C-alpha positions as CSV (number, residue, x, y, z in Angstrom):
1,X,0.0,0.0,0.0
2,X,1.4,3.4,-1.0
3,X,2.1,5.8,1.8
4,X,2.6,9.6,1.7
5,X,5.8,10.6,3.6
6,X,8.6,13.1,3.8
7,X,11.9,11.5,2.7
8,X,15.3,12.8,3.8
9,X,18.1,12.3,1.2
10,X,21.1,10.3,2.0
11,X,23.9,12.6,1.0
12,X,26.8,13.6,3.4
13,X,25.7,17.2,3.7
14,X,22.5,17.5,1.7
15,X,19.3,17.7,3.6
16,X,16.2,18.0,1.3
17,X,12.7,16.8,1.9
18,X,10.4,15.6,-0.9
19,X,6.9,14.3,-0.7
20,X,6.1,11.0,-2.4
21,X,3.2,8.7,-2.7
22,X,5.4,5.7,-3.2
23,X,6.1,3.3,-0.4
24,X,9.0,4.5,1.8
25,X,10.8,1.2,1.8
26,X,9.9,-0.9,-1.3
27,X,10.4,-4.5,-0.7
28,X,13.3,-5.7,-2.7
29,X,15.0,-9.1,-2.6
30,X,18.3,-9.3,-0.8
31,X,21.0,-11.7,-1.8
32,X,22.4,-13.5,1.2
33,X,25.0,-16.3,1.0
34,X,27.2,-17.8,3.7
35,X,30.8,-17.1,4.5
36,X,31.0,-13.5,5.5
37,X,32.6,-11.7,8.4
38,X,31.6,-9.0,10.8
39,X,34.2,-6.7,12.5
40,X,33.1,-4.7,15.5
41,X,34.7,-1.5,16.8
42,X,36.4,-3.3,19.7
43,X,37.9,-5.9,17.4
44,X,41.7,-6.0,17.1
45,X,43.5,-8.2,14.6
46,X,46.9,-9.7,15.2
47,X,49.0,-9.7,12.1
48,X,52.0,-11.2,13.8
49,X,54.2,-8.3,12.6
50,X,55.7,-5.3,14.3
51,X,53.1,-2.6,14.5
52,X,54.6,0.5,12.8
53,X,57.5,2.1,11.1
54,X,58.2,5.9,10.6
55,X,56.6,7.3,7.5
56,X,56.6,10.5,5.6
57,X,53.7,12.3,4.0
58,X,53.7,15.0,1.3
59,X,51.1,16.7,-0.9
60,X,51.1,18.2,-4.3
61,X,49.0,18.7,-7.4
62,X,48.9,17.0,-10.8
63,X,47.4,18.6,-13.9
64,X,44.6,16.7,-15.6
65,X,44.1,17.6,-19.2
66,X,40.4,17.2,-20.1
67,X,39.2,18.6,-23.4
68,X,40.1,22.3,-23.3
69,X,40.5,22.3,-19.5
70,X,43.6,22.0,-17.3
71,X,42.5,20.9,-13.9
72,X,44.8,20.9,-10.9
73,X,44.3,17.7,-9.0
74,X,45.3,17.5,-5.3
75,X,46.9,14.4,-4.0
76,X,48.8,13.1,-1.0
77,X,51.6,10.6,-0.8
78,X,52.2,8.4,2.2
79,X,55.3,6.2,2.3
80,X,58.0,4.9,4.6
81,X,61.0,7.0,5.3
82,X,63.6,4.5,4.0
83,X,61.9,1.5,2.2
84,X,64.2,-1.5,2.0
85,X,61.8,-4.2,0.9
86,X,59.7,-4.7,-2.3
87,X,57.1,-1.9,-2.5
88,X,53.6,-1.6,-3.8
89,X,51.3,1.4,-4.1
90,X,47.7,1.8,-3.0
91,X,45.6,4.3,-4.9
92,X,42.9,5.6,-2.5
93,X,39.9,7.5,-3.9
94,X,37.4,9.3,-1.7
95,X,33.7,8.6,-1.6
96,X,32.0,11.0,-4.1
97,X,29.8,13.5,-2.2
98,X,29.4,17.2,-1.8
99,X,32.0,17.1,1.0
100,X,34.4,14.5,-0.5
101,X,38.0,14.9,0.6
102,X,41.3,13.0,0.8
103,X,41.0,13.5,4.6
104,X,38.6,10.6,4.9
105,X,41.5,8.1,3.9
106,X,44.4,9.9,5.6
107,X,44.4,7.9,8.9
108,X,43.8,4.6,7.1
109,X,46.8,5.4,4.8
110,X,49.0,6.1,7.7
111,X,48.0,3.0,9.5
112,X,48.7,0.7,6.6
113,X,51.9,2.4,5.4
114,X,53.3,2.1,9.0
115,X,52.9,-1.7,9.0
116,X,56.1,-3.8,9.0
117,X,55.5,-6.7,6.6
118,X,57.2,-8.4,3.7
119,X,56.1,-5.5,1.4
120,X,56.5,-1.8,1.9
121,X,53.1,-0.3,1.2
122,X,52.8,3.3,0.1
123,X,49.5,5.1,-0.5
124,X,48.4,7.9,-2.9
125,X,45.2,9.6,-2.0
126,X,43.7,11.7,-4.8
127,X,40.8,14.2,-4.7
128,X,38.3,14.0,-7.6
129,X,38.1,16.9,-10.0
130,X,35.4,19.3,-8.8
131,X,35.8,18.0,-5.2
132,X,38.0,18.3,-2.1
133,X,41.1,20.4,-2.7
134,X,41.2,19.9,-6.5
135,X,40.1,22.6,-9.0
136,X,36.3,22.8,-9.5
137,X,35.7,24.0,-13.1
138,X,32.2,24.1,-14.6
139,X,32.3,20.8,-16.5
140,X,29.4,18.6,-17.5
141,X,30.2,16.0,-14.8
142,X,28.8,12.5,-15.2
143,X,30.0,9.0,-14.5
144,X,31.9,8.8,-17.8
145,X,33.9,12.0,-16.9
146,X,34.8,10.6,-13.5
147,X,35.8,7.3,-15.0
148,X,37.9,9.0,-17.6
149,X,39.7,11.0,-14.9
150,X,40.5,7.8,-13.0
151,X,41.8,6.1,-16.2
152,X,43.9,9.1,-17.1
153,X,45.2,9.4,-13.6
154,X,46.4,5.8,-13.7
155,X,47.7,5.8,-17.3
156,X,49.4,9.2,-17.6
157,X,53.2,9.0,-17.6
158,X,53.4,12.1,-15.3
159,X,50.7,11.1,-12.9
160,X,51.4,10.6,-9.1
161,X,50.9,6.8,-9.5
162,X,52.8,6.4,-12.8
163,X,55.7,4.4,-11.3
164,X,53.4,1.6,-9.9
165,X,50.8,1.9,-12.7
166,X,53.2,1.4,-15.5
167,X,53.5,-2.3,-14.7
168,X,50.0,-2.6,-13.1
169,X,51.6,-3.1,-9.7
170,X,49.0,-1.2,-7.7
171,X,45.9,-1.7,-5.7
172,X,42.8,0.5,-5.6
173,X,40.8,1.3,-2.5
174,X,37.6,3.3,-3.0
175,X,34.5,4.3,-1.0
176,X,30.9,4.7,-2.2
177,X,30.5,5.6,-5.9
178,X,34.3,5.9,-6.2
179,X,34.6,2.1,-5.6
180,X,31.9,1.3,-8.2
181,X,33.5,3.6,-10.8
182,X,36.8,1.9,-10.3
183,X,35.2,-1.6,-10.6
184,X,33.5,-0.4,-13.8
185,X,36.7,0.8,-15.3
186,X,38.4,-2.5,-14.3
187,X,35.7,-4.6,-15.9
188,X,36.2,-2.7,-19.2
189,X,39.9,-3.4,-19.0
190,X,40.7,0.3,-18.8
191,X,42.6,-0.1,-15.6
192,X,44.3,-3.3,-14.3
193,X,44.9,-3.1,-10.6
194,X,46.2,-6.2,-8.7
195,X,43.2,-5.9,-6.4
196,X,40.2,-3.7,-5.5
197,X,38.6,-3.0,-2.2
198,X,35.2,-1.4,-2.2
199,X,34.3,0.3,1.1
200,X,30.6,0.9,1.7
201,X,30.1,0.8,-2.1
202,X,27.1,2.6,-3.6
203,X,25.8,3.2,-7.1
204,X,22.6,5.4,-6.8
205,X,22.7,9.1,-6.0
206,X,20.5,10.6,-3.2
207,X,17.5,11.3,-5.4
208,X,17.4,8.2,-7.6
209,X,17.8,5.8,-4.7
210,X,14.7,7.2,-3.2
211,X,12.5,8.3,-6.1
212,X,13.7,6.1,-8.9
213,X,14.6,7.0,-12.5
214,X,11.4,7.1,-14.5
215,X,11.0,9.7,-17.2
216,X,9.0,12.2,-15.0
217,X,11.6,12.0,-12.3
218,X,14.5,12.4,-14.7
219,X,12.9,15.6,-15.9
220,X,12.7,16.9,-12.4
221,X,16.3,16.0,-11.7
222,X,17.3,17.9,-14.8
223,X,15.5,21.0,-13.7
224,X,17.0,20.8,-10.2
225,X,20.5,20.2,-11.7
226,X,20.1,23.2,-14.0
227,X,19.0,25.4,-11.2
228,X,21.9,24.4,-9.0
229,X,24.4,25.2,-11.8
230,X,22.8,28.6,-12.6
231,X,25.0,31.7,-11.7
232,X,22.9,33.5,-9.0
233,X,20.0,31.3,-8.0
234,X,22.2,28.2,-8.0
235,X,24.4,29.6,-5.2
236,X,21.4,30.6,-3.2
237,X,19.8,27.1,-3.5
238,X,23.2,25.5,-2.8
239,X,23.7,27.5,0.3
240,X,20.3,26.5,1.6
241,X,20.5,22.8,0.7
242,X,24.2,22.0,1.2
243,X,26.5,24.8,2.3
244,X,25.5,25.4,5.9
245,X,26.9,23.9,9.0
246,X,23.6,22.8,10.5
247,X,22.8,20.7,7.4
248,X,26.2,19.1,7.4
249,X,26.1,18.3,11.1
250,X,22.6,16.8,10.7
251,X,23.6,14.5,7.9
252,X,26.8,13.3,9.5
253,X,24.9,12.5,12.7
254,X,21.9,10.9,11.0
255,X,23.6,8.5,8.5
256,X,27.1,9.4,7.5
257,X,28.6,8.4,10.8
258,X,27.2,5.5,12.9
259,X,27.8,7.3,16.2
260,X,26.6,10.9,16.4
261,X,29.1,11.6,19.2
262,X,31.9,11.1,16.7
263,X,30.8,14.2,14.7
264,X,33.0,16.9,16.1
265,X,32.8,20.6,15.5
266,X,36.2,20.5,13.7
267,X,34.8,17.9,11.2
268,X,31.8,20.1,10.5
269,X,33.9,23.2,10.1
270,X,36.3,21.4,7.8
271,X,33.5,20.1,5.5
272,X,31.7,23.4,5.5
273,X,34.8,25.1,4.3
274,X,34.9,22.7,1.4
275,X,31.4,23.7,0.3
276,X,32.5,27.4,0.1
277,X,35.2,26.9,-2.5
278,X,34.7,28.4,-6.0
279,X,32.8,26.0,-8.2
280,X,31.8,23.8,-5.2
281,X,28.2,23.2,-6.4
282,X,28.8,21.6,-9.8
283,X,29.7,18.0,-8.9
284,X,27.1,17.9,-6.1
285,X,24.5,19.0,-8.6
286,X,25.4,16.0,-10.7
287,X,25.8,13.6,-7.8
288,X,22.4,14.5,-6.2
289,X,20.5,14.0,-9.4
290,X,22.1,10.7,-10.5
291,X,24.5,11.8,-13.2
292,X,27.4,10.3,-11.4
293,X,25.7,6.9,-11.0
294,X,28.0,4.3,-12.7
295,X,25.0,1.9,-13.3
296,X,21.3,2.1,-13.3
297,X,20.1,-0.9,-11.4
298,X,21.1,-3.4,-8.7
299,X,21.5,-6.1,-11.4
300,X,24.0,-4.0,-13.3
301,X,25.8,-3.3,-10.0
302,X,26.2,-7.0,-9.2
303,X,27.2,-7.7,-12.8
304,X,30.1,-5.2,-12.6
305,X,31.7,-7.2,-9.8
306,X,31.0,-10.5,-11.6
307,X,33.3,-9.1,-14.4
308,X,36.2,-9.3,-12.0
309,X,35.9,-13.0,-11.4
310,X,39.2,-14.8,-11.8
311,X,41.1,-11.7,-12.7
312,X,41.1,-9.2,-9.9
313,X,40.6,-10.1,-6.2
314,X,37.8,-7.9,-4.8
315,X,37.0,-7.1,-1.2
316,X,33.6,-5.6,-0.4
317,X,33.3,-3.9,3.0
318,X,29.7,-3.4,4.1
319,X,28.7,-1.5,7.2
320,X,26.4,-2.3,10.1
321,X,24.7,1.1,10.3
322,X,24.4,2.1,6.6
323,X,21.0,3.7,5.6
324,X,18.6,0.9,4.7
325,X,18.6,1.5,1.0
326,X,22.3,1.8,0.7
327,X,22.7,-1.2,3.0
328,X,20.5,-3.3,0.7
329,X,22.7,-2.6,-2.2
330,X,25.9,-3.5,-0.3
331,X,24.2,-6.7,0.8
332,X,23.4,-7.6,-2.7
333,X,27.1,-8.3,-3.1
334,X,27.3,-10.8,-0.3
335,X,28.4,-14.0,-1.9
336,X,28.1,-12.5,-5.4
337,X,30.3,-13.7,-8.2
338,X,33.5,-11.7,-8.5
339,X,33.5,-10.8,-4.8
340,X,36.4,-12.8,-3.3
341,X,35.7,-11.6,0.2
342,X,32.8,-9.8,1.9
343,X,33.0,-8.3,5.4
344,X,30.9,-6.1,7.6
345,X,32.4,-3.5,9.9
346,X,31.2,-0.9,12.3
347,X,30.2,2.3,10.6
348,X,27.7,3.9,8.2
349,X,28.6,5.7,4.9
350,X,32.2,6.7,5.8
351,X,33.7,4.0,8.0
352,X,37.2,4.8,6.8
353,X,36.9,8.2,8.3
354,X,34.9,7.3,11.4
355,X,36.7,4.1,12.3
356,X,40.0,4.3,10.4
357,X,41.8,1.7,12.5
358,X,39.1,-1.0,12.1
359,X,39.0,-0.3,8.4
360,X,42.8,-0.3,8.0
361,X,43.1,-3.6,9.8
362,X,40.6,-5.3,7.6
363,X,42.1,-3.8,4.4
364,X,45.6,-4.9,5.6
365,X,44.4,-8.4,6.2
366,X,43.1,-8.4,2.6
367,X,46.5,-7.3,1.4
368,X,48.2,-10.0,3.5
369,X,46.0,-12.7,2.1
370,X,46.5,-11.7,-1.5
371,X,50.1,-10.5,-1.6
372,X,52.4,-11.1,1.4
373,X,51.2,-14.5,2.5
374,X,51.5,-15.7,-1.1
375,X,55.0,-14.3,-1.5
């Protein structure tokens, strides 16, 4: 039976209400199969290796050439001070959202890079074009543009990951839509990482996951997108919907973080500052309305991972407190073809930021199983 309700959108700082006559939680089948793991916040994993080594971190920019645009891309490098053993690089890409930033991966990178194992792991964290500390030009952002960026980043001879990418000796860790875009590129053969980890993977933007993608809704999404991109009224609407501290705090407490007490004033202030950068509204306008969605259905989502079967080991990390719709999509990958390991950890939509040690330990276990223990 249809019910009229006010729906609140699942976007890290976007708080919009829409009325709908559709059921709030449509019944959809979940795919459950055995052999999965659940990691709680108090869990500690013994890797039987010394805990940490000194590491160094530095940041810079790389220039992405896209059509007639030169876009400065912000990145950070995390590596050991004096690597002696064979080394491999991890490319970490942030969850795509209106407050996306390399900061969400920073503590995870430091934790993994500091491990003493048979391989010296380094990490490169890269902000997406139009997000974080990268340039934010007024491009026609969609999933294809973001995929092209990722492919260009990995394949360009002057890119920050060129040394490891030249012989495909790298791993990709991604969150949310970023993970799914990476998997899509890998399935097409455009990138060839040694392994992929998808942390709280998603494929549907805040509006499509609630209201669907029929022709009438797509028309409305287009109108909203055009308004957000417009010179004057766009900034006004963006400031109301996204760029205000109360909205950011509300979203983080309601579904971005699992524990509202972990949402500190410094986090809110930092994310609010990101929304005030020039051009900040262009990618969120695309993300909100579904233009950054790498697939259009759960079936396509599952099929992407199936394309990795036998070629690329894939870890899927679900979260215990993800919003119901996002959780259902993550659960559809439990036991799915192409998913070599499925785990559940404490967290919601940004477990790598809220519980970095737990996420780092599980990711490092995945690296051990696929590289160091096989060496």
